[in-house]
N, CA, C and O atoms as a Maestro MAE file, in Angstrom:
{
 s_m_m2io_version
 :::
 2.0.0
}

f_m_ct {
 s_m_title
 :::
 protein
 m_atom[360] {
  # First column is atom index #
  i_m_mmod_type
  r_m_x_coord
  r_m_y_coord
  r_m_z_coord
  i_m_residue_number
  s_m_chain_name
  s_m_pdb_residue_name
  s_m_pdb_atom_name
  i_m_atomic_number
  :::
  1 25 115.068 106.646 82.248 1 A "MET " " N  " 7
  2 3 115.261 105.186 82.584 1 A "MET " " CA " 6
  3 2 116.113 104.819 81.350 1 A "MET " " C  " 6
  4 15 115.927 105.207 80.197 1 A "MET " " O  " 8
  5 25 117.284 103.827 81.903 2 A "ASN " " N  " 7
  6 3 118.017 103.136 81.056 2 A "ASN " " CA " 6
  7 2 117.947 102.047 81.090 2 A "ASN " " C  " 6
  8 15 117.334 101.503 82.008 2 A "ASN " " O  " 8
  9 25 118.603 101.273 80.013 3 A "TYR " " N  " 7
  10 3 118.508 99.599 79.728 3 A "TYR " " CA " 6
  11 2 118.993 99.033 81.048 3 A "TYR " " C  " 6
  12 15 118.422 98.058 81.537 3 A "TYR " " O  " 8
  13 25 120.261 99.740 81.777 4 A "GLU " " N  " 7
  14 3 121.073 99.181 82.921 4 A "GLU " " CA " 6
  15 2 119.976 99.114 84.024 4 A "GLU " " C  " 6
  16 15 119.656 98.062 84.576 4 A "GLU " " O  " 8
  17 25 119.516 100.137 84.252 5 A "LYS " " N  " 7
  18 3 118.548 100.438 85.405 5 A "LYS " " CA " 6
  19 2 117.584 99.284 85.338 5 A "LYS " " C  " 6
  20 15 117.303 98.568 86.299 5 A "LYS " " O  " 8
  21 25 117.030 99.149 83.939 6 A "PHE " " N  " 7
  22 3 115.859 98.094 83.971 6 A "PHE " " CA " 6
  23 2 116.110 96.556 84.187 6 A "PHE " " C  " 6
  24 15 115.326 95.715 84.627 6 A "PHE " " O  " 8
  25 25 117.694 96.377 83.666 7 A "GLU " " N  " 7
  26 3 118.128 95.119 83.762 7 A "GLU " " CA " 6
  27 2 118.447 94.922 85.305 7 A "GLU " " C  " 6
  28 15 118.246 93.853 85.880 7 A "GLU " " O  " 8
  29 25 118.881 95.873 85.822 8 A "LYS " " N  " 7
  30 3 119.031 95.586 87.392 8 A "LYS " " CA " 6
  31 2 117.550 95.351 88.255 8 A "LYS " " C  " 6
  32 15 117.439 94.531 89.166 8 A "LYS " " O  " 8
  33 25 116.479 96.218 87.785 9 A "ALA " " N  " 7
  34 3 115.187 95.873 88.379 9 A "ALA " " CA " 6
  35 2 114.557 94.409 87.975 9 A "ALA " " C  " 6
  36 15 113.794 93.821 88.742 9 A "ALA " " O  " 8
  37 25 114.897 93.944 86.863 10 A "LEU " " N  " 7
  38 3 114.515 92.569 86.211 10 A "LEU " " CA " 6
  39 2 115.464 91.350 87.387 10 A "LEU " " C  " 6
  40 15 115.081 90.244 87.768 10 A "LEU " " O  " 8
  41 25 116.526 91.944 87.654 11 A "GLU " " N  " 7
  42 3 117.256 91.055 88.400 11 A "GLU " " CA " 6
  43 2 116.851 91.122 90.063 11 A "GLU " " C  " 6
  44 15 116.880 90.131 90.792 11 A "GLU " " O  " 8
  45 25 116.563 92.154 90.398 12 A "ALA " " N  " 7
  46 3 116.042 92.259 91.723 12 A "ALA " " CA " 6
  47 2 114.611 91.607 91.931 12 A "ALA " " C  " 6
  48 15 114.225 91.288 93.056 12 A "ALA " " O  " 8
  49 25 113.997 91.461 91.019 13 A "LEU " " N  " 7
  50 3 112.712 90.762 91.040 13 A "LEU " " CA " 6
  51 2 112.748 89.415 90.576 13 A "LEU " " C  " 6
  52 15 111.748 88.722 90.761 13 A "LEU " " O  " 8
  53 25 113.817 88.903 89.959 14 A "ASP " " N  " 7
  54 3 114.344 87.556 89.469 14 A "ASP " " CA " 6
  55 2 113.187 87.246 88.363 14 A "ASP " " C  " 6
  56 15 112.466 86.253 88.458 14 A "ASP " " O  " 8
  57 25 113.083 88.164 87.335 15 A "ILE " " N  " 7
  58 3 112.447 88.106 86.184 15 A "ILE " " CA " 6
  59 2 113.266 87.871 85.012 15 A "ILE " " C  " 6
  60 15 113.996 88.690 84.454 15 A "ILE " " O  " 8
  61 25 113.046 86.563 84.677 16 A "VAL " " N  " 7
  62 3 114.012 86.076 83.341 16 A "VAL " " CA " 6
  63 2 113.249 85.827 81.927 16 A "VAL " " C  " 6
  64 15 113.852 85.502 80.904 16 A "VAL " " O  " 8
  65 25 111.819 86.027 82.007 17 A "THR " " N  " 7
  66 3 111.142 85.567 80.773 17 A "THR " " CA " 6
  67 2 109.924 86.530 80.843 17 A "THR " " C  " 6
  68 15 109.817 87.350 81.755 17 A "THR " " O  " 8
  69 25 108.984 86.399 79.820 18 A "ARG " " N  " 7
  70 3 107.825 86.983 79.793 18 A "ARG " " CA " 6
  71 2 107.126 86.950 80.909 18 A "ARG " " C  " 6
  72 15 107.064 85.940 81.610 18 A "ARG " " O  " 8
  73 25 106.415 88.268 81.236 19 A "ILE " " N  " 7
  74 3 105.855 88.302 82.340 19 A "ILE " " CA " 6
  75 2 104.346 89.187 82.448 19 A "ILE " " C  " 6
  76 15 104.443 90.374 82.137 19 A "ILE " " O  " 8
  77 25 103.213 88.784 82.789 20 A "THR " " N  " 7
  78 3 102.104 89.610 82.653 20 A "THR " " CA " 6
  79 2 102.272 90.654 83.869 20 A "THR " " C  " 6
  80 15 103.122 90.422 84.730 20 A "THR " " O  " 8
  81 25 101.512 91.732 83.936 21 A "GLN " " N  " 7
  82 3 101.390 92.534 84.913 21 A "GLN " " CA " 6
  83 2 100.619 91.836 86.150 21 A "GLN " " C  " 6
  84 15 100.761 92.423 87.223 21 A "GLN " " O  " 8
  85 25 100.016 90.950 86.156 22 A "ALA " " N  " 7
  86 3 99.482 90.132 87.134 22 A "ALA " " CA " 6
  87 2 100.551 89.556 88.224 22 A "ALA " " C  " 6
  88 15 100.791 89.697 89.423 22 A "ALA " " O  " 8
  89 25 101.151 88.680 86.886 23 A "GLU " " N  " 7
  90 3 102.394 87.886 87.759 23 A "GLU " " CA " 6
  91 2 103.288 88.868 88.377 23 A "GLU " " C  " 6
  92 15 103.713 88.645 89.511 23 A "GLU " " O  " 8
  93 25 103.622 89.954 87.734 24 A "LEU " " N  " 7
  94 3 104.671 90.913 88.211 24 A "LEU " " CA " 6
  95 2 104.076 91.323 89.595 24 A "LEU " " C  " 6
  96 15 104.787 91.119 90.579 24 A "LEU " " O  " 8
  97 25 103.261 91.691 89.711 25 A "LYS " " N  " 7
  98 3 102.476 92.165 90.943 25 A "LYS " " CA " 6
  99 2 102.621 90.877 92.122 25 A "LYS " " C  " 6
  100 15 103.031 91.027 93.273 25 A "LYS " " O  " 8
  101 25 102.243 89.805 91.600 26 A "GLU " " N  " 7
  102 3 102.304 88.750 92.395 26 A "GLU " " CA " 6
  103 2 103.675 88.298 93.095 26 A "GLU " " C  " 6
  104 15 103.858 87.806 94.208 26 A "GLU " " O  " 8
  105 25 104.545 88.616 92.110 27 A "LYS " " N  " 7
  106 3 105.994 88.166 92.371 27 A "LYS " " CA " 6
  107 2 106.341 89.487 93.360 27 A "LYS " " C  " 6
  108 15 106.858 89.292 94.460 27 A "LYS " " O  " 8
  109 25 106.066 90.642 92.962 28 A "TYR " " N  " 7
  110 3 106.253 91.765 93.803 28 A "TYR " " CA " 6
  111 2 105.915 91.543 95.368 28 A "TYR " " C  " 6
  112 15 106.642 91.710 96.348 28 A "TYR " " O  " 8
  113 25 104.829 91.194 95.297 29 A "LEU " " N  " 7
  114 3 104.232 90.974 96.823 29 A "LEU " " CA " 6
  115 2 104.596 89.957 97.659 29 A "LEU " " C  " 6
  116 15 104.468 89.969 98.884 29 A "LEU " " O  " 8
  117 25 105.192 88.802 96.783 30 A "LYS " " N  " 7
  118 3 105.788 87.559 97.639 30 A "LYS " " CA " 6
  119 2 107.180 88.184 98.206 30 A "LYS " " C  " 6
  120 15 107.503 87.911 99.362 30 A "LYS " " O  " 8
  121 25 107.969 88.981 97.444 31 A "LEU " " N  " 7
  122 3 109.169 89.274 97.529 31 A "LEU " " CA " 6
  123 2 109.179 90.229 98.689 31 A "LEU " " C  " 6
  124 15 110.056 90.108 99.545 31 A "LEU " " O  " 8
  125 25 108.094 91.350 98.796 32 A "SER " " N  " 7
  126 3 108.093 92.339 99.751 32 A "SER " " CA " 6
  127 2 107.633 91.638 100.909 32 A "SER " " C  " 6
  128 15 108.080 92.136 101.942 32 A "SER " " O  " 8
  129 25 106.928 90.700 101.073 33 A "LYS " " N  " 7
  130 3 106.532 90.047 102.311 33 A "LYS " " CA " 6
  131 2 107.836 89.514 102.961 33 A "LYS " " C  " 6
  132 15 108.014 89.773 104.151 33 A "LYS " " O  " 8
  133 25 108.592 88.925 102.407 34 A "ILE " " N  " 7
  134 3 109.986 88.326 102.753 34 A "ILE " " CA " 6
  135 2 110.813 89.298 103.403 34 A "ILE " " C  " 6
  136 15 111.149 89.158 104.578 34 A "ILE " " O  " 8
  137 25 111.152 90.261 102.711 35 A "TYR " " N  " 7
  138 3 112.131 91.182 102.839 35 A "TYR " " CA " 6
  139 2 111.558 92.574 103.592 35 A "TYR " " C  " 6
  140 15 112.362 93.495 103.731 35 A "TYR " " O  " 8
  141 25 110.354 92.719 104.019 36 A "HIS " " N  " 7
  142 3 109.899 93.797 104.727 36 A "HIS " " CA " 6
  143 2 110.481 93.968 106.027 36 A "HIS " " C  " 6
  144 15 110.625 92.997 106.769 36 A "HIS " " O  " 8
  145 25 110.830 95.132 106.364 37 A "PRO " " N  " 7
  146 3 111.761 95.606 107.549 37 A "PRO " " CA " 6
  147 2 111.328 94.938 108.859 37 A "PRO " " C  " 6
  148 15 112.070 94.664 109.802 37 A "PRO " " O  " 8
  149 25 109.910 94.704 108.761 38 A "ASP " " N  " 7
  150 3 109.287 94.212 110.021 38 A "ASP " " CA " 6
  151 2 109.076 92.538 110.189 38 A "ASP " " C  " 6
  152 15 108.646 91.956 111.185 38 A "ASP " " O  " 8
  153 25 109.499 91.970 108.949 39 A "MET " " N  " 7
  154 3 109.667 90.578 109.205 39 A "MET " " CA " 6
  155 2 111.000 90.150 109.763 39 A "MET " " C  " 6
  156 15 112.018 90.841 109.746 39 A "MET " " O  " 8
  157 25 110.876 88.866 110.289 40 A "PRO " " N  " 7
  158 3 111.973 88.064 110.786 40 A "PRO " " CA " 6
  159 2 113.419 88.427 109.904 40 A "PRO " " C  " 6
  160 15 114.406 89.060 110.279 40 A "PRO " " O  " 8
  161 25 113.143 87.788 108.625 41 A "GLN " " N  " 7
  162 3 114.432 88.084 107.535 41 A "GLN " " CA " 6
  163 2 114.448 89.550 106.982 41 A "GLN " " C  " 6
  164 15 115.161 89.817 106.014 41 A "GLN " " O  " 8
  165 25 113.754 90.403 107.519 42 A "GLY " " N  " 7
  166 3 113.492 91.504 106.608 42 A "GLY " " CA " 6
  167 2 114.994 92.227 106.596 42 A "GLY " " C  " 6
  168 15 115.880 92.091 107.439 42 A "GLY " " O  " 8
  169 25 115.010 93.046 105.368 43 A "ASP " " N  " 7
  170 3 116.327 93.892 105.114 43 A "ASP " " CA " 6
  171 2 115.614 95.185 104.535 43 A "ASP " " C  " 6
  172 15 114.892 95.221 103.538 43 A "ASP " " O  " 8
  173 25 115.908 96.072 105.233 44 A "ALA " " N  " 7
  174 3 115.227 97.521 104.558 44 A "ALA " " CA " 6
  175 2 116.071 97.819 103.107 44 A "ALA " " C  " 6
  176 15 115.483 98.459 102.234 44 A "ALA " " O  " 8
  177 25 117.233 97.420 102.907 45 A "LYS " " N  " 7
  178 3 117.940 97.885 101.565 45 A "LYS " " CA " 6
  179 2 117.344 97.083 100.422 45 A "LYS " " C  " 6
  180 15 117.086 97.563 99.319 45 A "LYS " " O  " 8
  181 25 117.140 95.771 100.792 46 A "LYS " " N  " 7
  182 3 116.533 94.926 99.753 46 A "LYS " " CA " 6
  183 2 115.128 95.172 99.430 46 A "LYS " " C  " 6
  184 15 114.736 95.318 98.272 46 A "LYS " " O  " 8
  185 25 114.336 95.217 100.511 47 A "PHE " " N  " 7
  186 3 112.843 95.896 100.433 47 A "PHE " " CA " 6
  187 2 112.756 97.074 99.741 47 A "PHE " " C  " 6
  188 15 111.769 97.151 99.010 47 A "PHE " " O  " 8
  189 25 113.787 98.383 99.757 48 A "LYS " " N  " 7
  190 3 113.807 99.353 98.928 48 A "LYS " " CA " 6
  191 2 114.112 99.109 97.555 48 A "LYS " " C  " 6
  192 15 113.610 99.779 96.653 48 A "LYS " " O  " 8
  193 25 115.017 98.057 97.339 49 A "GLU " " N  " 7
  194 3 115.539 97.750 95.855 49 A "GLU " " CA " 6
  195 2 114.349 97.010 95.054 49 A "GLU " " C  " 6
  196 15 114.140 97.234 93.861 49 A "GLU " " O  " 8
  197 25 113.491 95.989 95.928 50 A "ILE " " N  " 7
  198 3 112.570 95.453 95.256 50 A "ILE " " CA " 6
  199 2 111.330 96.321 94.934 50 A "ILE " " C  " 6
  200 15 110.603 96.047 93.979 50 A "ILE " " O  " 8
  201 25 111.101 97.399 95.770 51 A "ASN " " N  " 7
  202 3 109.900 98.457 95.696 51 A "ASN " " CA " 6
  203 2 110.169 99.296 94.504 51 A "ASN " " C  " 6
  204 15 109.252 99.493 93.706 51 A "ASN " " O  " 8
  205 25 111.627 99.930 94.265 52 A "GLU " " N  " 7
  206 3 111.992 100.541 93.282 52 A "GLU " " CA " 6
  207 2 111.951 99.936 91.876 52 A "GLU " " C  " 6
  208 15 111.571 100.572 90.893 52 A "GLU " " O  " 8
  209 25 112.475 98.336 91.839 53 A "ALA " " N  " 7
  210 3 112.253 97.637 90.681 53 A "ALA " " CA " 6
  211 2 110.929 97.585 90.451 53 A "ALA " " C  " 6
  212 15 110.647 98.067 89.354 53 A "ALA " " O  " 8
  213 25 110.121 97.235 90.990 54 A "TYR " " N  " 7
  214 3 108.276 97.042 91.035 54 A "TYR " " CA " 6
  215 2 108.247 98.212 90.182 54 A "TYR " " C  " 6
  216 15 108.261 97.997 88.970 54 A "TYR " " O  " 8
  217 25 108.203 99.560 90.637 55 A "LYS " " N  " 7
  218 3 107.885 100.666 90.114 55 A "LYS " " CA " 6
  219 2 108.354 100.917 88.750 55 A "LYS " " C  " 6
  220 15 107.585 101.422 87.932 55 A "LYS " " O  " 8
  221 25 109.650 100.580 88.417 56 A "LEU " " N  " 7
  222 3 110.096 100.898 87.360 56 A "LEU " " CA " 6
  223 2 109.581 99.800 86.331 56 A "LEU " " C  " 6
  224 15 108.988 100.259 85.355 56 A "LEU " " O  " 8
  225 25 109.695 98.653 86.390 57 A "ILE " " N  " 7
  226 3 109.021 97.612 85.432 57 A "ILE " " CA " 6
  227 2 107.571 97.779 85.396 57 A "ILE " " C  " 6
  228 15 107.041 97.439 84.338 57 A "ILE " " O  " 8
  229 25 106.749 98.267 86.399 58 A "ASN " " N  " 7
  230 3 105.354 98.435 86.125 58 A "ASN " " CA " 6
  231 2 105.135 99.491 85.310 58 A "ASN " " C  " 6
  232 15 104.220 99.415 84.490 58 A "ASN " " O  " 8
  233 25 106.082 100.866 85.413 59 A "LYS " " N  " 7
  234 3 105.817 101.850 84.526 59 A "LYS " " CA " 6
  235 2 106.018 101.531 83.105 59 A "LYS " " C  " 6
  236 15 105.377 102.037 82.184 59 A "LYS " " O  " 8
  237 25 106.992 100.620 82.988 60 A "TYR " " N  " 7
  238 3 107.495 100.148 81.561 60 A "TYR " " CA " 6
  239 2 106.642 99.445 81.040 60 A "TYR " " C  " 6
  240 15 106.579 99.480 79.811 60 A "TYR " " O  " 8
  241 25 105.662 98.535 81.820 61 A "MET " " N  " 7
  242 3 104.629 97.719 81.006 61 A "MET " " CA " 6
  243 2 103.415 98.473 81.018 61 A "MET " " C  " 6
  244 15 102.508 97.951 80.369 61 A "MET " " O  " 8
  245 25 103.170 99.469 81.531 62 A "GLN " " N  " 7
  246 3 102.200 100.583 81.460 62 A "GLN " " CA " 6
  247 2 102.256 101.338 80.109 62 A "GLN " " C  " 6
  248 15 101.305 101.426 79.332 62 A "GLN " " O  " 8
  249 25 103.489 101.872 79.923 63 A "ASN " " N  " 7
  250 3 103.702 102.464 78.899 63 A "ASN " " CA " 6
  251 2 104.330 101.720 77.515 63 A "ASN " " C  " 6
  252 15 104.821 102.370 76.592 63 A "ASN " " O  " 8
  253 25 104.241 100.391 77.530 64 A "PHE " " N  " 7
  254 3 104.718 99.723 76.438 64 A "PHE " " CA " 6
  255 2 103.845 100.004 75.318 64 A "PHE " " C  " 6
  256 15 102.635 100.212 75.408 64 A "PHE " " O  " 8
  257 25 104.599 99.996 74.156 65 A "ARG " " N  " 7
  258 3 103.860 100.312 72.848 65 A "ARG " " CA " 6
  259 2 103.761 98.926 72.119 65 A "ARG " " C  " 6
  260 15 104.701 98.339 71.583 65 A "ARG " " O  " 8
  261 25 102.576 98.546 72.186 66 A "PHE " " N  " 7
  262 3 102.324 97.074 71.479 66 A "PHE " " CA " 6
  263 2 102.725 97.284 70.031 66 A "PHE " " C  " 6
  264 15 102.713 98.370 69.451 66 A "PHE " " O  " 8
  265 25 103.097 96.068 69.496 67 A "VAL " " N  " 7
  266 3 103.400 95.826 68.197 67 A "VAL " " CA " 6
  267 2 101.885 94.950 67.614 67 A "VAL " " C  " 6
  268 15 101.785 93.773 67.959 67 A "VAL " " O  " 8
  269 25 100.962 95.453 66.904 68 A "LEU " " N  " 7
  270 3 99.965 94.829 66.768 68 A "LEU " " CA " 6
  271 2 99.926 94.148 65.273 68 A "LEU " " C  " 6
  272 15 99.033 94.396 64.462 68 A "LEU " " O  " 8
  273 25 100.769 93.463 65.082 69 A "ASP " " N  " 7
  274 3 100.927 92.597 63.745 69 A "ASP " " CA " 6
  275 2 100.716 91.274 63.877 69 A "ASP " " C  " 6
  276 15 100.794 90.770 64.997 69 A "ASP " " O  " 8
  277 25 100.434 90.547 62.819 70 A "GLU " " N  " 7
  278 3 100.095 89.138 63.130 70 A "GLU " " CA " 6
  279 2 101.367 88.393 63.716 70 A "GLU " " C  " 6
  280 15 101.164 87.470 64.505 70 A "GLU " " O  " 8
  281 25 102.656 88.736 63.381 71 A "GLU " " N  " 7
  282 3 103.580 87.719 64.045 71 A "GLU " " CA " 6
  283 2 103.457 87.852 65.586 71 A "GLU " " C  " 6
  284 15 103.297 86.832 66.257 71 A "GLU " " O  " 8
  285 25 103.526 89.091 66.178 72 A "GLU " " N  " 7
  286 3 103.285 89.289 67.529 72 A "GLU " " CA " 6
  287 2 102.048 88.541 67.935 72 A "GLU " " C  " 6
  288 15 102.062 87.733 68.863 72 A "GLU " " O  " 8
  289 25 101.172 88.770 67.354 73 A "PHE " " N  " 7
  290 3 99.698 88.099 67.944 73 A "PHE " " CA " 6
  291 2 99.669 86.546 68.209 73 A "PHE " " C  " 6
  292 15 99.080 85.930 69.097 73 A "PHE " " O  " 8
  293 25 100.550 86.045 67.088 74 A "TYR " " N  " 7
  294 3 100.653 84.635 67.401 74 A "TYR " " CA " 6
  295 2 101.841 84.296 68.463 74 A "TYR " " C  " 6
  296 15 101.816 83.211 69.045 74 A "TYR " " O  " 8
  297 25 102.749 85.118 68.677 75 A "LYS " " N  " 7
  298 3 103.578 84.874 69.681 75 A "LYS " " CA " 6
  299 2 102.920 84.550 71.005 75 A "LYS " " C  " 6
  300 15 103.094 83.606 71.776 75 A "LYS " " O  " 8
  301 25 101.925 85.847 71.063 76 A "GLN " " N  " 7
  302 3 101.127 85.871 72.406 76 A "GLN " " CA " 6
  303 2 100.015 84.705 72.636 76 A "GLN " " C  " 6
  304 15 99.630 84.301 73.733 76 A "GLN " " O  " 8
  305 25 99.610 84.282 71.430 77 A "TYR " " N  " 7
  306 3 98.634 83.231 71.499 77 A "TYR " " CA " 6
  307 2 98.950 82.176 70.611 77 A "TYR " " C  " 6
  308 15 98.218 82.053 69.629 77 A "TYR " " O  " 8
  309 25 100.008 81.294 70.777 78 A "PRO " " N  " 7
  310 3 100.439 80.242 69.630 78 A "PRO " " CA " 6
  311 2 99.400 79.149 69.354 78 A "PRO " " C  " 6
  312 15 99.613 78.353 68.440 78 A "PRO " " O  " 8
  313 25 98.305 79.070 70.082 79 A "PHE " " N  " 7
  314 3 97.293 78.183 69.974 79 A "PHE " " CA " 6
  315 2 95.974 78.670 69.076 79 A "PHE " " C  " 6
  316 15 94.967 77.999 68.847 79 A "PHE " " O  " 8
  317 25 96.225 79.838 68.696 80 A "SER " " N  " 7
  318 3 95.146 80.326 68.135 80 A "SER " " CA " 6
  319 2 95.016 80.199 66.559 80 A "SER " " C  " 6
  320 15 94.053 80.501 65.854 80 A "SER " " O  " 8
  321 25 96.397 79.607 66.153 81 A "ARG " " N  " 7
  322 3 96.133 79.320 64.674 81 A "ARG " " CA " 6
  323 2 95.253 78.173 64.428 81 A "ARG " " C  " 6
  324 15 95.354 77.140 65.090 81 A "ARG " " O  " 8
  325 25 94.311 78.346 63.403 82 A "LYS " " N  " 7
  326 3 93.388 77.680 62.917 82 A "LYS " " CA " 6
  327 2 94.282 76.799 61.969 82 A "LYS " " C  " 6
  328 15 95.182 77.187 61.225 82 A "LYS " " O  " 8
  329 25 93.747 75.315 62.207 83 A "SER " " N  " 7
  330 3 94.358 74.305 61.367 83 A "SER " " CA " 6
  331 2 93.173 73.345 60.973 83 A "SER " " C  " 6
  332 15 92.055 73.570 61.437 83 A "SER " " O  " 8
  333 25 93.374 72.355 60.186 84 A "LYS " " N  " 7
  334 3 92.437 71.441 59.625 84 A "LYS " " CA " 6
  335 2 92.169 70.143 60.993 84 A "LYS " " C  " 6
  336 15 91.237 69.359 61.175 84 A "LYS " " O  " 8
  337 25 93.239 70.348 61.636 85 A "ASP " " N  " 7
  338 3 93.391 69.548 62.797 85 A "ASP " " CA " 6
  339 2 92.196 69.483 63.666 85 A "ASP " " C  " 6
  340 15 91.745 70.600 63.922 85 A "ASP " " O  " 8
  341 25 91.459 68.337 64.272 86 A "TRP " " N  " 7
  342 3 90.406 68.628 65.222 86 A "TRP " " CA " 6
  343 2 90.738 69.244 66.335 86 A "TRP " " C  " 6
  344 15 89.909 69.907 66.959 86 A "TRP " " O  " 8
  345 25 92.079 69.093 66.753 87 A "PHE " " N  " 7
  346 3 92.565 69.884 67.943 87 A "PHE " " CA " 6
  347 2 92.174 71.093 68.107 87 A "PHE " " C  " 6
  348 15 91.838 71.633 69.161 87 A "PHE " " O  " 8
  349 25 92.229 71.661 66.744 88 A "TYR " " N  " 7
  350 3 92.281 73.366 66.801 88 A "TYR " " CA " 6
  351 2 90.810 73.804 66.536 88 A "TYR " " C  " 6
  352 15 90.649 75.014 66.381 88 A "TYR " " O  " 8
  353 25 89.773 73.044 66.465 89 A "ASP " " N  " 7
  354 3 88.433 73.115 66.397 89 A "ASP " " CA " 6
  355 2 87.622 73.565 67.610 89 A "ASP " " C  " 6
  356 15 87.164 72.717 68.375 89 A "ASP " " O  " 8
  357 25 87.419 74.929 67.821 90 A "PHE " " N  " 7
  358 3 86.663 75.145 69.096 90 A "PHE " " CA " 6
  359 2 85.666 76.163 68.711 90 A "PHE " " C  " 6
  360 15 84.859 76.582 69.541 90 A "PHE " " O  " 8
  :::
 }
 m_bond[359] {
  # First column is bond index #
  i_m_from
  i_m_to
  i_m_order
  :::
  1 1 2 1
  2 2 3 1
  3 3 4 2
  4 3 5 1
  5 5 6 1
  6 6 7 1
  7 7 8 2
  8 7 9 1
  9 9 10 1
  10 10 11 1
  11 11 12 2
  12 11 13 1
  13 13 14 1
  14 14 15 1
  15 15 16 2
  16 15 17 1
  17 17 18 1
  18 18 19 1
  19 19 20 2
  20 19 21 1
  21 21 22 1
  22 22 23 1
  23 23 24 2
  24 23 25 1
  25 25 26 1
  26 26 27 1
  27 27 28 2
  28 27 29 1
  29 29 30 1
  30 30 31 1
  31 31 32 2
  32 31 33 1
  33 33 34 1
  34 34 35 1
  35 35 36 2
  36 35 37 1
  37 37 38 1
  38 38 39 1
  39 39 40 2
  40 39 41 1
  41 41 42 1
  42 42 43 1
  43 43 44 2
  44 43 45 1
  45 45 46 1
  46 46 47 1
  47 47 48 2
  48 47 49 1
  49 49 50 1
  50 50 51 1
  51 51 52 2
  52 51 53 1
  53 53 54 1
  54 54 55 1
  55 55 56 2
  56 55 57 1
  57 57 58 1
  58 58 59 1
  59 59 60 2
  60 59 61 1
  61 61 62 1
  62 62 63 1
  63 63 64 2
  64 63 65 1
  65 65 66 1
  66 66 67 1
  67 67 68 2
  68 67 69 1
  69 69 70 1
  70 70 71 1
  71 71 72 2
  72 71 73 1
  73 73 74 1
  74 74 75 1
  75 75 76 2
  76 75 77 1
  77 77 78 1
  78 78 79 1
  79 79 80 2
  80 79 81 1
  81 81 82 1
  82 82 83 1
  83 83 84 2
  84 83 85 1
  85 85 86 1
  86 86 87 1
  87 87 88 2
  88 87 89 1
  89 89 90 1
  90 90 91 1
  91 91 92 2
  92 91 93 1
  93 93 94 1
  94 94 95 1
  95 95 96 2
  96 95 97 1
  97 97 98 1
  98 98 99 1
  99 99 100 2
  100 99 101 1
  101 101 102 1
  102 102 103 1
  103 103 104 2
  104 103 105 1
  105 105 106 1
  106 106 107 1
  107 107 108 2
  108 107 109 1
  109 109 110 1
  110 110 111 1
  111 111 112 2
  112 111 113 1
  113 113 114 1
  114 114 115 1
  115 115 116 2
  116 115 117 1
  117 117 118 1
  118 118 119 1
  119 119 120 2
  120 119 121 1
  121 121 122 1
  122 122 123 1
  123 123 124 2
  124 123 125 1
  125 125 126 1
  126 126 127 1
  127 127 128 2
  128 127 129 1
  129 129 130 1
  130 130 131 1
  131 131 132 2
  132 131 133 1
  133 133 134 1
  134 134 135 1
  135 135 136 2
  136 135 137 1
  137 137 138 1
  138 138 139 1
  139 139 140 2
  140 139 141 1
  141 141 142 1
  142 142 143 1
  143 143 144 2
  144 143 145 1
  145 145 146 1
  146 146 147 1
  147 147 148 2
  148 147 149 1
  149 149 150 1
  150 150 151 1
  151 151 152 2
  152 151 153 1
  153 153 154 1
  154 154 155 1
  155 155 156 2
  156 155 157 1
  157 157 158 1
  158 158 159 1
  159 159 160 2
  160 159 161 1
  161 161 162 1
  162 162 163 1
  163 163 164 2
  164 163 165 1
  165 165 166 1
  166 166 167 1
  167 167 168 2
  168 167 169 1
  169 169 170 1
  170 170 171 1
  171 171 172 2
  172 171 173 1
  173 173 174 1
  174 174 175 1
  175 175 176 2
  176 175 177 1
  177 177 178 1
  178 178 179 1
  179 179 180 2
  180 179 181 1
  181 181 182 1
  182 182 183 1
  183 183 184 2
  184 183 185 1
  185 185 186 1
  186 186 187 1
  187 187 188 2
  188 187 189 1
  189 189 190 1
  190 190 191 1
  191 191 192 2
  192 191 193 1
  193 193 194 1
  194 194 195 1
  195 195 196 2
  196 195 197 1
  197 197 198 1
  198 198 199 1
  199 199 200 2
  200 199 201 1
  201 201 202 1
  202 202 203 1
  203 203 204 2
  204 203 205 1
  205 205 206 1
  206 206 207 1
  207 207 208 2
  208 207 209 1
  209 209 210 1
  210 210 211 1
  211 211 212 2
  212 211 213 1
  213 213 214 1
  214 214 215 1
  215 215 216 2
  216 215 217 1
  217 217 218 1
  218 218 219 1
  219 219 220 2
  220 219 221 1
  221 221 222 1
  222 222 223 1
  223 223 224 2
  224 223 225 1
  225 225 226 1
  226 226 227 1
  227 227 228 2
  228 227 229 1
  229 229 230 1
  230 230 231 1
  231 231 232 2
  232 231 233 1
  233 233 234 1
  234 234 235 1
  235 235 236 2
  236 235 237 1
  237 237 238 1
  238 238 239 1
  239 239 240 2
  240 239 241 1
  241 241 242 1
  242 242 243 1
  243 243 244 2
  244 243 245 1
  245 245 246 1
  246 246 247 1
  247 247 248 2
  248 247 249 1
  249 249 250 1
  250 250 251 1
  251 251 252 2
  252 251 253 1
  253 253 254 1
  254 254 255 1
  255 255 256 2
  256 255 257 1
  257 257 258 1
  258 258 259 1
  259 259 260 2
  260 259 261 1
  261 261 262 1
  262 262 263 1
  263 263 264 2
  264 263 265 1
  265 265 266 1
  266 266 267 1
  267 267 268 2
  268 267 269 1
  269 269 270 1
  270 270 271 1
  271 271 272 2
  272 271 273 1
  273 273 274 1
  274 274 275 1
  275 275 276 2
  276 275 277 1
  277 277 278 1
  278 278 279 1
  279 279 280 2
  280 279 281 1
  281 281 282 1
  282 282 283 1
  283 283 284 2
  284 283 285 1
  285 285 286 1
  286 286 287 1
  287 287 288 2
  288 287 289 1
  289 289 290 1
  290 290 291 1
  291 291 292 2
  292 291 293 1
  293 293 294 1
  294 294 295 1
  295 295 296 2
  296 295 297 1
  297 297 298 1
  298 298 299 1
  299 299 300 2
  300 299 301 1
  301 301 302 1
  302 302 303 1
  303 303 304 2
  304 303 305 1
  305 305 306 1
  306 306 307 1
  307 307 308 2
  308 307 309 1
  309 309 310 1
  310 310 311 1
  311 311 312 2
  312 311 313 1
  313 313 314 1
  314 314 315 1
  315 315 316 2
  316 315 317 1
  317 317 318 1
  318 318 319 1
  319 319 320 2
  320 319 321 1
  321 321 322 1
  322 322 323 1
  323 323 324 2
  324 323 325 1
  325 325 326 1
  326 326 327 1
  327 327 328 2
  328 327 329 1
  329 329 330 1
  330 330 331 1
  331 331 332 2
  332 331 333 1
  333 333 334 1
  334 334 335 1
  335 335 336 2
  336 335 337 1
  337 337 338 1
  338 338 339 1
  339 339 340 2
  340 339 341 1
  341 341 342 1
  342 342 343 1
  343 343 344 2
  344 343 345 1
  345 345 346 1
  346 346 347 1
  347 347 348 2
  348 347 349 1
  349 349 350 1
  350 350 351 1
  351 351 352 2
  352 351 353 1
  353 353 354 1
  354 354 355 1
  355 355 356 2
  356 355 357 1
  357 357 358 1
  358 358 359 1
  359 359 360 2
  :::
 }
}
């Protein structure tokens, strides 16, 4: 896999920001229903492109090496910072 292929896969699935694996699968299923060759608007070429893009991005996400530092944690969970403000007490 190279970054160019990865970028094309992101384009094929219209991914422009962070996404979870569940959101990726949901997006894939939605697009595959639209472009499946058996559907009225079906397009075998586009369906194949979406399928390959999903496999590539899913593989990347499964093999992703997480950064387990404080900065990354707060990027993932910005509201978990404790504060003296009543809003953060739970």
